[in-house]
C-alpha positions as CSV (number, residue, x, y, z in Angstrom):
1,M,-201.3,35.0,-55.6
2,N,-201.5,31.2,-55.3
3,Y,-198.1,29.6,-55.9
4,F,-199.4,26.0,-55.7
5,T,-201.6,26.1,-58.7
6,R,-198.8,25.2,-61.1
7,S,-198.6,21.6,-62.6
8,P,-196.3,19.2,-60.7
9,S,-192.7,19.1,-61.8
10,K,-191.3,15.9,-63.2
11,E,-187.8,16.4,-61.5
12,A,-187.1,13.6,-58.9
13,A,-186.8,14.8,-55.3
14,F,-183.9,13.8,-52.9
15,T,-184.7,12.1,-49.7
16,V,-182.8,13.5,-46.7
17,S,-180.7,10.5,-46.4
18,S,-179.7,10.4,-50.1
19,L,-178.9,14.1,-50.0
20,N,-176.6,13.7,-46.9
21,R,-174.9,10.7,-48.6
22,Q,-174.2,12.8,-51.7
23,I,-172.8,15.6,-49.5
24,Q,-170.6,13.1,-47.6
25,Q,-169.2,11.6,-50.9
26,L,-168.5,15.1,-52.3
27,L,-166.8,16.3,-49.1
28,E,-164.6,13.3,-48.4
29,A,-163.6,13.0,-52.1
30,S,-162.7,16.7,-52.6
31,L,-161.0,17.1,-49.2
32,P,-158.6,14.3,-48.3
33,W,-156.1,14.5,-45.5
34,I,-155.5,18.2,-44.6
35,L,-153.5,20.2,-42.1
36,V,-155.5,22.7,-40.1
37,E,-154.5,25.1,-37.2
38,G,-156.8,26.6,-34.5
39,E,-157.7,26.9,-30.9
40,I,-159.2,24.0,-28.8
41,S,-162.6,24.6,-27.1
42,N,-165.3,22.5,-25.5
43,L,-162.8,19.6,-24.9
44,A,-164.3,16.4,-23.5
45,R,-162.6,13.2,-22.5
46,P,-165.4,10.6,-21.7
47,G,-164.7,7.1,-20.2
48,S,-164.4,5.6,-23.7
49,G,-160.9,7.3,-24.1
50,H,-162.0,9.2,-27.2
51,W,-161.5,13.0,-27.4
52,Y,-164.3,15.4,-28.6
53,F,-163.7,19.1,-29.1
54,S,-164.1,22.0,-31.4
55,L,-161.4,23.8,-33.3
56,K,-162.0,27.5,-33.8
57,D,-160.5,30.8,-34.9
58,D,-161.8,34.3,-34.4
59,K,-164.6,33.8,-36.9
60,S,-165.6,30.1,-37.2
61,Q,-165.4,26.7,-35.5
62,I,-165.8,23.0,-36.5
63,R,-166.3,19.8,-34.4
64,C,-163.4,17.4,-34.1
65,T,-163.1,13.7,-33.0
66,M,-159.8,12.0,-32.1
67,F,-160.3,8.3,-31.2
68,K,-158.5,6.5,-28.4
69,N,-156.1,4.5,-30.8
70,K,-154.8,7.9,-32.1
71,N,-154.8,10.2,-29.1
72,H,-152.5,8.0,-27.0
73,L,-149.7,8.9,-29.4
74,V,-150.0,12.7,-28.7
75,R,-146.8,13.9,-26.8
76,F,-148.6,16.5,-24.6
77,K,-151.9,16.9,-22.8
78,P,-154.1,19.3,-24.7
79,K,-156.3,21.7,-22.7
80,E,-158.8,24.4,-23.4
81,G,-157.3,27.4,-25.3
82,D,-154.3,25.5,-26.7
83,M,-153.3,26.4,-30.3
84,V,-152.8,23.1,-32.1
85,R,-152.0,21.8,-35.6
86,L,-154.1,18.8,-36.7
87,R,-153.8,16.3,-39.5
88,A,-157.3,15.3,-40.2
89,K,-159.9,14.2,-42.6
90,V,-163.2,16.0,-43.3
91,T,-166.1,13.7,-42.6
92,F,-169.9,14.2,-42.7
93,Y,-172.1,12.4,-40.3
94,G,-175.3,11.7,-42.2
95,P,-177.8,10.8,-39.3
96,R,-177.3,14.3,-37.8
97,G,-176.3,16.2,-40.9
98,D,-173.0,17.3,-39.1
99,C,-169.6,18.1,-40.7
100,Q,-166.6,17.3,-38.6
101,L,-162.9,16.4,-38.6
102,S,-161.6,13.0,-37.8
103,V,-158.1,13.7,-36.4
104,E,-155.2,11.5,-37.2
105,S,-152.4,13.4,-35.3
106,M,-152.0,16.5,-33.1
107,E,-149.1,18.7,-32.3
108,S,-148.6,22.1,-30.6
109,A,-148.9,24.8,-33.2
110,G,-145.4,26.1,-32.3
111,E,-143.8,22.6,-32.1
112,G,-143.7,22.1,-35.8
113,A,-141.6,25.2,-36.3
114,L,-139.3,24.1,-33.6
115,Q,-138.9,20.6,-35.2
116,L,-138.1,22.3,-38.5
117,A,-135.4,24.5,-36.8
118,F,-134.0,21.4,-35.0
119,E,-133.6,19.5,-38.2
120,R,-132.0,22.4,-40.0
121,L,-129.5,23.0,-37.2
122,K,-128.8,19.3,-36.9
123,N,-128.0,19.0,-40.6
124,T,-125.8,22.1,-40.6
125,L,-123.6,20.8,-37.6
126,K,-123.5,17.3,-39.0
127,S,-122.2,18.6,-42.3
128,E,-119.4,20.6,-40.4
129,G,-118.3,17.3,-38.7
130,L,-119.4,18.1,-35.2
131,F,-121.1,14.7,-34.9
132,D,-118.2,12.6,-36.3
133,S,-117.1,9.7,-34.1
134,E,-113.4,10.5,-34.8
135,T,-113.7,13.7,-32.7
136,K,-115.3,12.1,-29.7
137,K,-113.0,12.0,-26.6
138,P,-113.0,8.7,-24.6
139,L,-114.4,8.6,-21.1
140,P,-112.0,7.8,-18.3
141,N,-112.2,4.3,-16.8
142,M,-112.4,5.6,-13.2
143,P,-112.9,9.4,-13.0
144,A,-112.0,10.9,-9.6
145,R,-113.7,14.2,-10.1
146,V,-117.0,14.7,-12.0
147,A,-118.8,18.1,-12.7
148,L,-122.6,18.0,-12.8
149,I,-124.3,20.8,-14.9
150,T,-128.1,20.8,-14.2
151,S,-130.7,22.3,-12.0
152,P,-129.9,22.2,-8.3
153,T,-133.5,21.1,-7.6
154,G,-135.6,18.2,-8.8
155,A,-135.1,14.5,-9.2
156,V,-132.2,14.6,-11.7
157,I,-129.5,15.8,-9.4
158,R,-130.8,13.5,-6.6
159,D,-130.8,10.4,-9.0
160,M,-127.2,11.1,-10.2
161,I,-125.8,11.6,-6.7
162,T,-127.6,8.5,-5.4
163,A,-126.2,6.5,-8.4
164,F,-122.7,7.6,-7.7
165,K,-122.9,6.9,-3.9
166,R,-124.3,3.5,-4.6
167,R,-121.7,2.4,-7.1
168,F,-118.5,4.3,-6.2
169,P,-118.8,6.8,-3.3
170,L,-115.2,7.9,-3.6
171,T,-116.0,10.0,-6.7
172,E,-115.7,13.7,-6.0
173,L,-118.9,15.4,-7.4
174,T,-119.2,19.2,-8.0
175,L,-122.6,20.8,-8.9
176,F,-122.6,23.7,-11.3
177,P,-126.2,24.9,-10.9
178,S,-127.9,26.1,-13.9
179,I,-131.3,27.1,-15.4
180,V,-132.3,24.3,-17.8
181,Q,-135.5,25.8,-19.3
182,G,-136.8,29.1,-20.4
183,S,-135.3,32.5,-21.2
184,G,-131.6,32.8,-20.6
185,S,-131.1,29.0,-19.8
186,A,-128.9,28.3,-22.8
187,E,-126.6,31.2,-21.9
188,N,-126.5,29.9,-18.3
189,L,-125.6,26.4,-19.5
190,I,-122.8,27.8,-21.6
191,K,-121.4,29.9,-18.8
192,Q,-121.3,26.9,-16.4
193,L,-119.7,24.7,-19.1
194,H,-116.9,27.2,-19.5
195,R,-116.3,27.3,-15.8
196,A,-116.3,23.4,-15.5
197,D,-113.9,23.0,-18.5
198,A,-111.6,26.0,-17.6
199,N,-108.6,24.5,-15.8
200,G,-108.8,20.8,-16.6
201,Y,-109.6,19.9,-13.0
202,F,-112.4,17.5,-13.8
203,D,-112.1,14.2,-15.4
204,A,-115.6,14.3,-16.9
205,I,-118.6,16.6,-17.2
206,V,-122.3,15.6,-17.2
207,I,-124.7,18.1,-18.7
208,G,-128.5,17.4,-18.6
209,R,-132.0,17.7,-17.2
210,G,-135.2,15.6,-17.0
211,G,-137.7,14.9,-19.8
212,G,-140.2,17.2,-21.4
213,S,-141.6,18.5,-24.7
214,L,-139.5,19.8,-27.5
215,E,-140.0,23.3,-26.3
216,D,-139.0,22.4,-22.7
217,L,-135.7,20.9,-24.0
218,W,-135.0,23.7,-26.5
219,S,-132.2,25.2,-24.5
220,F,-130.2,22.0,-25.3
221,N,-130.7,22.6,-29.0
222,D,-128.8,25.9,-28.9
223,E,-126.1,26.3,-31.6
224,V,-123.6,28.1,-29.4
225,L,-124.0,25.5,-26.6
226,A,-123.3,22.8,-29.2
227,R,-120.2,24.4,-30.5
228,T,-119.0,25.0,-26.8
229,I,-119.5,21.3,-26.1
230,F,-117.5,20.4,-29.3
231,Q,-114.6,22.8,-28.3
232,S,-114.3,21.6,-24.7
233,N,-111.2,19.8,-23.5
234,T,-113.0,17.6,-21.0
235,P,-115.0,14.6,-22.0
236,I,-118.7,15.5,-21.9
237,V,-121.7,13.1,-21.3
238,S,-125.1,14.4,-22.4
239,A,-128.0,13.2,-20.3
240,V,-131.0,15.1,-21.5
241,G,-134.6,13.9,-20.9
242,H,-135.8,10.3,-21.3
243,E,-134.5,7.5,-23.5
244,T,-136.7,8.6,-26.4
245,D,-135.7,12.3,-26.2
246,F,-132.9,13.6,-28.5
247,T,-131.3,17.0,-28.6
248,I,-128.4,18.6,-30.4
249,C,-126.3,18.2,-27.3
250,D,-126.8,14.4,-27.5
251,F,-125.3,14.4,-31.0
252,V,-122.3,16.7,-30.3
253,A,-121.3,15.4,-26.9
254,D,-118.6,12.7,-26.6
255,V,-121.1,10.2,-25.1
256,R,-125.0,10.3,-25.0
257,A,-126.6,8.7,-21.9
258,A,-130.3,7.6,-22.2
259,T,-131.1,9.1,-18.7
260,P,-129.2,11.1,-16.0
261,T,-128.9,7.9,-13.9
262,A,-127.4,6.1,-16.9
263,A,-124.8,8.9,-17.2
264,A,-123.8,8.4,-13.5
265,E,-123.5,4.6,-14.1
266,L,-121.3,5.2,-17.2
267,L,-118.9,7.3,-15.0
268,S,-118.8,5.2,-11.9
269,P,-117.3,1.7,-11.6
270,D,-119.2,-0.9,-9.6
271,T,-117.7,-1.3,-6.0
272,K,-118.5,-5.0,-5.9
273,V,-116.8,-5.6,-9.2
274,L,-113.7,-3.7,-7.9
275,M,-113.7,-5.8,-4.8
276,D,-113.9,-9.0,-6.7
277,K,-111.1,-7.8,-9.0
278,C,-108.9,-7.1,-6.0
279,L,-109.5,-10.5,-4.5
280,Q,-108.8,-12.1,-8.0
281,Q,-105.5,-10.1,-8.3
282,S,-104.5,-11.1,-4.8
283,A,-105.1,-14.7,-5.4
284,L,-103.2,-14.5,-8.7
285,L,-100.3,-12.8,-7.1
286,K,-100.1,-15.4,-4.3
287,Y,-100.2,-18.2,-6.9
288,R,-97.4,-16.7,-9.0
289,I,-95.2,-16.0,-5.9
290,E,-95.6,-19.6,-4.6
291,Q,-94.8,-20.8,-8.2
292,N,-91.7,-18.7,-8.3
293,I,-90.6,-20.1,-4.9
294,Q,-91.1,-23.6,-6.1
295,Q,-89.1,-22.9,-9.3
296,H,-86.2,-21.3,-7.3
297,Q,-86.3,-24.2,-4.8
298,Q,-86.2,-26.7,-7.6
299,R,-83.1,-25.0,-9.1
300,V,-81.5,-24.9,-5.6
301,D,-82.1,-28.6,-5.2
302,Y,-80.7,-29.2,-8.7
303,L,-77.6,-27.1,-8.0
304,T,-77.1,-28.8,-4.7
305,R,-77.2,-32.2,-6.3
306,S,-74.9,-31.2,-9.2
307,M,-72.2,-29.7,-7.0
308,R,-68.9,-31.9,-6.8
309,H,-66.6,-29.9,-4.6
310,P,-64.4,-30.4,-1.6
311,K,-66.2,-30.6,1.8
312,D,-65.3,-27.2,3.1
313,R,-66.3,-25.4,-0.1
314,L,-69.4,-27.3,-0.2
315,E,-70.4,-26.4,3.3
316,Q,-69.7,-22.7,2.7
317,Q,-71.7,-22.7,-0.5
318,Q,-74.5,-24.5,1.4
319,R,-74.5,-21.8,4.1
320,Q,-74.7,-19.2,1.5
321,L,-77.5,-21.1,-0.2
322,D,-79.4,-21.2,3.0
323,Q,-78.9,-17.5,3.6
324,L,-80.2,-16.8,0.1
325,T,-83.1,-19.0,0.6
326,Q,-83.9,-17.4,3.9
327,R,-83.6,-14.0,2.3
328,L,-85.8,-15.0,-0.6
329,I,-88.5,-16.3,1.8
330,Q,-88.3,-13.2,3.8
331,S,-88.6,-11.1,0.6
332,V,-91.5,-13.1,-0.5
333,K,-93.2,-12.8,2.9
334,L,-92.5,-9.1,3.0
335,T,-94.0,-8.7,-0.5
336,L,-97.1,-10.8,0.5
337,E,-97.5,-8.6,3.7
338,K,-97.3,-5.4,1.7
339,Q,-99.8,-6.7,-0.8
340,K,-102.1,-7.8,2.0
341,T,-101.7,-4.5,3.9
342,S,-102.6,-2.6,0.7
343,T,-105.6,-4.9,0.1
344,D,-106.7,-4.6,3.8
345,Y,-106.4,-0.8,3.5
346,R,-108.6,-0.6,0.4
347,C,-111.2,-3.0,1.9
348,Q,-111.2,-0.8,5.1
349,R,-111.8,2.3,3.0
350,L,-114.7,0.7,1.3
351,L,-116.1,-0.5,4.6
352,Q,-115.9,3.1,5.9
353,V,-118.2,4.4,3.3
354,S,-120.6,1.4,3.8
355,P,-124.2,2.3,4.3
356,E,-124.4,0.1,7.4
357,K,-122.2,2.5,9.4
358,N,-124.4,5.5,8.4
359,L,-127.5,3.5,9.3
360,A,-126.1,2.6,12.8
361,Q,-125.2,6.3,13.4
362,H,-128.7,7.4,12.4
363,Q,-130.2,4.7,14.6
364,L,-128.2,6.0,17.6
365,L,-129.3,9.6,16.9
366,L,-132.9,8.3,16.6
367,N,-132.7,6.6,19.9
368,Q,-131.3,9.8,21.6
369,Y,-134.0,11.9,20.0
370,Q,-136.7,9.4,21.3
371,V,-135.4,9.6,24.9
372,R,-135.3,13.4,24.7
373,L,-138.8,13.5,23.3
374,E,-140.2,11.4,26.1
375,Q,-138.4,13.5,28.7
376,S,-139.7,16.7,27.1
377,L,-143.3,15.3,27.0
378,K,-143.1,14.3,30.8
379,Q,-141.8,17.7,31.7
380,N,-144.5,19.4,29.6
381,V,-147.2,17.4,31.4
382,V,-145.8,18.4,34.8
383,N,-145.7,22.1,33.7
384,K,-149.3,21.9,32.4
385,Q,-150.5,20.2,35.6
386,Q,-148.8,23.0,37.8
387,T,-150.3,25.7,35.6
388,F,-153.8,24.1,35.8
389,S,-153.5,23.9,39.7
390,N,-152.6,27.6,39.8
391,L,-155.5,28.5,37.7
392,I,-157.9,26.5,40.0
393,E,-156.6,28.4,43.0
394,K,-157.0,31.7,41.3
395,L,-160.6,30.7,40.2
396,N,-161.5,29.8,43.8
397,L,-160.4,33.2,45.1
398,V,-162.9,34.9,42.9
399,S,-165.6,32.3,43.1
400,P,-169.0,33.5,44.3
401,L,-169.3,30.3,46.3
402,N,-166.1,31.1,48.2
403,I,-167.6,34.6,49.1
404,L,-170.8,32.9,50.4
405,S,-168.7,30.7,52.7
406,R,-167.6,33.8,54.6
407,G,-171.1,34.8,55.6
408,Y,-172.4,36.7,52.6
409,A,-175.6,36.2,50.8
410,I,-176.9,37.0,47.2
411,P,-180.5,38.1,46.8
412,S,-182.2,37.7,43.5
413,K,-185.6,38.3,41.9
414,N,-186.7,36.3,39.0
415,K,-183.2,35.0,38.6
416,Q,-181.8,38.6,38.4
417,V,-179.3,39.7,41.1
418,I,-180.7,42.6,43.3
419,R,-178.2,45.3,43.4
420,S,-180.4,48.2,44.8
421,I,-183.4,48.7,47.0
422,H,-185.1,50.2,43.9
423,D,-185.0,46.8,42.3
424,V,-187.8,45.5,44.6
425,N,-191.2,46.5,46.0
426,K,-192.9,45.8,49.2
427,G,-194.5,42.4,49.0
428,D,-192.2,41.0,46.3
429,S,-191.0,37.5,46.7
430,I,-187.3,37.2,46.4
431,Q,-184.6,34.4,46.8
432,V,-181.6,34.7,49.0
433,R,-178.6,32.3,48.2
434,V,-176.5,31.4,51.1
435,E,-173.6,28.9,51.4
436,D,-175.6,25.7,51.8
437,G,-178.9,26.6,50.0
438,T,-181.6,29.2,48.9
439,L,-184.1,31.0,51.2
440,E,-187.6,32.1,49.8
441,C,-188.3,35.5,51.3
442,E,-190.9,38.3,51.1
443,V,-190.1,42.0,51.3
444,T,-192.0,43.6,54.1
445,G,-190.5,47.0,54.1
């Protein structure tokens, strides 16, 4: 049967370009911005900065593109196999006839649920008054003892200790090591918080960790931990993550610090500022004492001029006045000396914790270690030389050349040592090695 014998149809035919354009218009009009979840595969990050990947489930997949001006806002680094949630728009690329997603934003598939739980708990606690400023306890001006609740390893604890030592090294720091991420971390933080707040020993408590994703910081969004912070008697500073990270602990704590280092700076006065204040107070005290002396001296002079008494009484009162003046001067001097002694003592304590002293001690230890190292190296070289000499002597004892020097000879045939008369035949040419050379010989019998 011939199917091409019918008369031509009058219906207009699509060109490929017009067909693809129609498909594009229909798709993009019927599917505006959508949310879609799936697994990342075939991820590529070329030099242009754009991301190209496929989003798939157990039955299908679709191509995706996320341009550079959008992907730099993603809070995590996606990789093959990650489950993600995308806000995207369906597009149709006409030249290739491909359907793909143009991605606007990306988040971890589990992060959306965490964010929803975070907002729900935040609203609940806020409505109960746990975030009210009236319930916040003020921080002490100069805390003598501070508890640090964080991981015993990592940069956070080192940064806080460094900040305290730099600003006010007299502060007593106590670490309550805790797990800050993963299973059981919230319970561990609560346990350590109860320990630090138990007997009122500490003037302030810092609870925190380094930055991370919402999932990494989830232990600090625990409801029981938030209520424990609210019920604590000791002022608490929350130092969780970076400046842009917020947790429930930040809202319920008495003070929120942008970073762990900032928390240390909040709780430690600047040593230089204290020194300047001491000098200012000392100068003010000296000025007021001198002013007081001048006022008393003026009154003494006034009373002296106003007295109109007989000569004996006048002289007696003058002596009493001189004695009182001397006692006043001595009292003022004694007061000045006490103030100076107190100021010198405080300055000496500050100088004792100066980094220069530690540097000098470490430099002395370094010099001692350098001398010991040089001595050890010299002794090691001598020992190695002695060992080498002993090995040379032992080698000479078993050397074939040493045996030849005692009158022995080594016969060989074709560079093989002759050990038996069966190794040669009559008429064979052999070589005989003696101490000072080799003899060419012939076997005659």
